[in-house]
N, C-alpha and C positions, 0 to 999 in steps of 0.2 A: 791555230785550227789544230796542229797536233795535240795540244794539250786537252782540247775539247774532246778529241775523238779517243784520247787516251782515257779520259774522265767518263765517258759515256760507256766504255769498255769496262771500266773497272766496275761501274754500277750495274752492268748486266751480269758479271760475274758473281757479283754479291747477292743479286736475286736468285742466280741458279743455285748459289751454295745454300741460300736460306731454303730453297725450295727441297733440295736433298736433303738438309737437316730436319725438315718438317716432316718429310716422307720417312726419314728414319724413327723419328719419334712415334710414328703410327698414325698421323693425319691422313684421312682419306683425300683422295682427290675429287673436287667438286664438279660435277657434271654441268655443264653449260644450261641444260634445261631444267634443272631442279636447285630451289634455294637451299642454302645450308641450314641444317636444323640445329636446335640449341644445344644438342648432346655431343656433336663432334668435337673432338679434341681432346675428350677425358680419357683418363688411361684405361679405365674400364672400356670405353669405346673403341680404344686401339685395338685390344685383344680380340673384341667381337668382329671387328670390320676386317681382320686377316682370315677369319672363317667364314665371311660373309658368303663366299662361293659355295662352301661346304655344305652349310646350313639351309640354304635357300632364301626365300622370301622372310623378310622380317616385318614386324609391325613398327608403328612409329615411335621415336625415340626423342626426349624431351629433357629439359633440365627441370628440377624440381627441390623442394625442400621440405623437411620433416617439420611438423608441427603437431601439437596434440589436438584430439579430436575436439576438445572443448576450449581450444586456444589458450593462450597464455593469458592470466588474469593479472592485471595492475591492481596491487593494493594500496590504496592511498587515503590521505585525509584532506580536509580543507585547508588550502595555503594560508600561512602565518601561524599556525600552531608549532609546537616543537615536540620532537620525539623524546620520550622520557626514558624508556627501554624496550629492549627487544626480548621474547619469549623463545625465539627460534634462531637457528644459525641456517647457513646455505645447505642444501640437501637433506634438512630436515623432513622427515614424512609426518603430515599433520592430516587429522581428521577435521570433517566439517565442524565448524563454530569453535574449533580449539584456539585460544589467545594466541596471537601474534607478535602484537607490539602495545605499548601503552603510549598515549601522548601525555604531553607536559600540563595540559588543561584540565586533566582529571579532578585535580582538587579544587580548582575554581567551580567546576561543573557540579562537584559535590555540594559546595557551599550553596549554589544557586539551588540545587535539589531540595537542601534541608529547608532553605527559605522558602521555598514554595511549598513544601510540606507543612510548614508551622502555620503559614498563611491559611492553607486550605483547612487545617485542624481547628485553627481560631474561629474561622468563618462557621465551619459546621458547628462548633459550640455555641456559637453567639445565635445562629440560627435555630438551634434546638430550644434555647432559652426564649427567643421572640416566638417559636412556634407555639411554646408551651403556654405564654401568656396570653396569644392570639386564642390559643383554644379554650382558656379559661374565659374569656370574653365572648367566645362563640356560646358556650355552655350556658352563660348567664343570659345571653340572649334568647336562647332556646327555653330555658327555664320562664323568662318573662313572657313570651310568647304562649306557653302553655298556661300560664296562671291567666293570662289575658282572656283565653280562649274558655275559661270557665265561666266566663260572665254569663254564658247561657244557661248553665245551672241556677245562677243567681236570679236569673231572669223568670225561670220558671217557678222559684219561690213567690216572686212578686206577682207573676200572673196567677197565683193560688189565692194570694192576698186579695187580688181585684176581685176575683170570682166570688169570695166568700162577701166582702164589702156588698157587691152587687146584690147579692141575694139577701143580704141585710136591709138594702135600699127597698128591694121587692117587698119583702115583708112588711117594712114600715108603710109603704105605699099603698099596699094591701088593707093594713089596720085603720090608715087614715080614711079608705073609702067606706069600709063598715061603719065607722065612727059617724061619717057625714050621713049616711043612710039612716042611722040611729038619731039624726039630730032632731027631727020632729017629734020626737017622744021626750019623756023626761028621763030616758035611762042613761042618756050622755050629757054630761055639763060642757058648757062651752070652754071651760078650763081644761077639759081632758081633750077636746078637740086641739086646742091651742098647742098642748105638750105633745100631742101626735104630730102635729106640723114641724115642731121644732125637731123631733126624732127623724123625720122625713128631711128635713134640710140638712142636718147633722149626717146623715147616710149618704147623702147624694154629694156633700162637700169631701166627706171620706173615698168615695168612689172615684171623685174627679182627681183629689191628690194622689190616691194609688196609681191611676192611669197615667198622671203625669209622670211620676217618678218613675214607673215601667219603661214609659218611653224614652226618659231621660238616662236610664241604665242601658237600654238598647243602644241609643247612639253612642254612649260612653264606652260600651262594651265594644263596639265595632271599631271606635277611634283607637282603643287600646290595642285592638288585635293588629290593627294597621301600624301603630307605633312601633309594636314589638316585631313586627314584621321587617320594618324598615331598620330598627336596632340590629335585626340577626343580619340581614343583608350588608349592613355598613359593618359589622364584626366580621363576615365572610371577607368582604372586599378589604378591609384593612389587613387581615392575614395574608391574603395573598401578596397585596403591595408590599407588606413588610419581608415576606420570604424573597419576594423578587428583588429585592434591594440588597440582599446578601448572596453575592454570584459566587454560590459554591462551585457551580458546574463550569463556570470559565477557570476558575482556580485548580478544579481537578485537570483540565485541559493543559494549564500550564504547568502543573506538576508533572504530567505525561509527557510533555515536550521537554521539560528538564531531566526528567528520567531516559528518555532517548537521546539526549544531547550527551548525559553522562555514560550510557552504555556504549556509545561511539566512541568514547576516548579509549577504549580497548578495542584494536582491531583483531577482527576473529577471522579465521579461514572461511572463504565460502564455499569451498569444496573438500573433498578427499583428495589429497593431493601431495606435490614436492616443492619445498620453497626452493627455486632456480636461482634467484639473484636477490641480493638485499644492496639497496642504492644507499640508503641513510642509516648513520649509528646514532646512538642516545647522544642529545646535545644539539643535534643538526636542525635546522628549520625545514618545514615541510614546504616544499614548492610544487611547481608544475608537475615534478617527475614524480613516479610512484616511489613508494617505501621500499617495496619490494615485489616480486613477480613469482606466482605460484602456477603450478598447472597439475593435472592429471596424466599422468605420464603412461597409464595401464591401456589406454587405445589411442595410437597414434595414426597418423594420417601422412600421405605425400601430397603435396601441392603441385601438380604439373603444369608448366608453362608450355603446351601443346601449340606447335606452328599450324595457323589457321588452315592451311591445306591440309594438313593431316587429320583434323577433327572428324572428318568424314569415316575416317578407318577406327573410331575409337566408339564403343558401346557401354552402358551400364552392365556390369558384371564380368566384364573383360577382365583376365588374368594380368598382371603386370609385375615385373620384377624391378626392385630399388636397388642401385648399385652404387657403391662407394669403396673407395680405398681405406678410408677410416672405419669401417666396420671391422670387428674382430674376427679372426678365423673362425670357421670357415666362410663366413658370410661375407667377407672381403671379396672372396671369388665367386659364391654362389648368388650372392645378393640376398633381398628380404621379398616375401611373397605379399602382394596384396590383390585387392579387387577395384575395379572401377566402382564409385557409387554415385558421383554426380558429375556431370559436365557442364561448364559454366555457359552463361547466354550473352555474356559481354566480350568483345574484343577489346584488347588492350594492349600498350607496348610492355615488354618483358621486364620484370624487375630483376630477375637472374642475368648473370653476365657469362658468357661464354668464354672458355681459355682458349678457343680457336682464334687467332688474329685475323683469319680470312673469312668469319661468320658475318652475315649480314645482320647491320645495325639498324635497317628499317623497316623489319618484319613486326608482326602482330601475332598476337598468342591468344588462347582461350585457356583458361584455368580448368583444370581437370583434377578431380579430389580422388585419390587412390585410399581405401581403407586397408591398413595393414593386417595380415593375420595376427592371431594373439602371440604366437612365439616371434614373430617379427617386431610387434610392439614393444617387447620385453628389450629388444636389442635397440630399437629406435628410440626408447625412451633416453637413453644418453647420449642423443645427438640432437636435441633439439634445435631447429633453426639450421640444420647441416644442409648443404646444397648436394643435392644427389643428381643422378643419371635415372630415369623412369624408362623402361624399356616395356612397351605394350606387346602383348601375344598377338599375331597376325588374326585377324579375322576368319573365319571358315569360308568355304566357298559357298 
């Protein structure tokens, strides 16, 4: 029994000593009706807590981290490749599209590109030859069609011949009638009438032969035109089919793909920025991790994790101070200035851990973005991912 009492007394003394030690370090006491904020326990918070009564009401205080406004960008490649060379080192300043690294697959991709280009050039040459031959066939078919269409002029000549023969027939028939009228006299002999009958019969035969030849020529001309038109259509169709079998367009697309894959073997900077970290060295295989990280440090922000009950005291445009002992003098005391630009809409558990051992572990926060002033961004650019304290100015009445 005595040992148990002694043990409990010792434990009480230890807790009392811990409390006095924490108070000496500057941790403020936690009111029973107010949750612990994420900023309590920091060195900067200790100095401000001592003067709380002197300066009056303060705005919310939260933990935060420094980030580039455009985020930290991972530069990577497809897993399975290998890094051949690096064109930059850490902390190097680069411009957009500057080369950063070269992959080992570049030589292979170059061979693929040359093969695709050769196939495309051969196909274009073959296509040009086939197109020239097809054009010659089309031209011959067009010439044959034009020649076939000339049958109409030939028909006009035949029609003229038929007209002349018909006039000769009419003249012979008229002469025959006159001789028949004179048959009762001794002026015309039977022999003359027989001869005239032969002339009429011959003229009739010549007219029939000419008319038959004219009709045959007309039919033959129509058939010749139809055949020539069919030949022309066949020549045009053959040209189209021949050209379609030579897939130049698909080879061009394949070459474009090979060109893109070859271009991607050189990793280029997506932005103007600074190389923050290099994870792979030449000869190492590319995996799921990035090859390097890059960021634009000219515009920095602080992402504060504000306790959900304090968000109602924050507005866009509200001024805030970013505090950390890691900043160079005089910013380690005065902090960095910024303005609230965005208040999140989702509630989540905090990612940042407070140094205060008495801070609540079951609280929830909302992310608030604070855009740093230009001068502050120059300082914060050297402290990416630094955990800081964000003190918001109190709202006016």
